[in-house]
C-alpha positions, 0 to 999 in steps of 0.5 A: 798051744792053739785056741779054737772057738766053736759056735754051736747052733740048733734047737730043742723042741719039747711038748709042755703046757706052758712056756715057763715049763719049757724054760725050766726044762731048757735051763736044766739041760743047759746046766747039765751041758755046762757041768760036762764042759766044766769037767774037761780041762781043755775047755777054758771058757764057754757061754751057752744060753737060751737065745729065744723061746717061741711057741710052735703052732700046732700042725693038727687039731686035737679033739 
């Protein structure tokens, strides 16, 4: 049996009022992903985590 390592990259962009809210939502999403992974017998090991959270500047002003 061969083993393969897959590295995922990407981002999630969300609208929230606070960084804390964005972090909480991201953690919930990651928990769902981890749950899906744990349900597959072929996945022996995985490590998905938040690398960074940065505020994206607004591109237009809201009045």
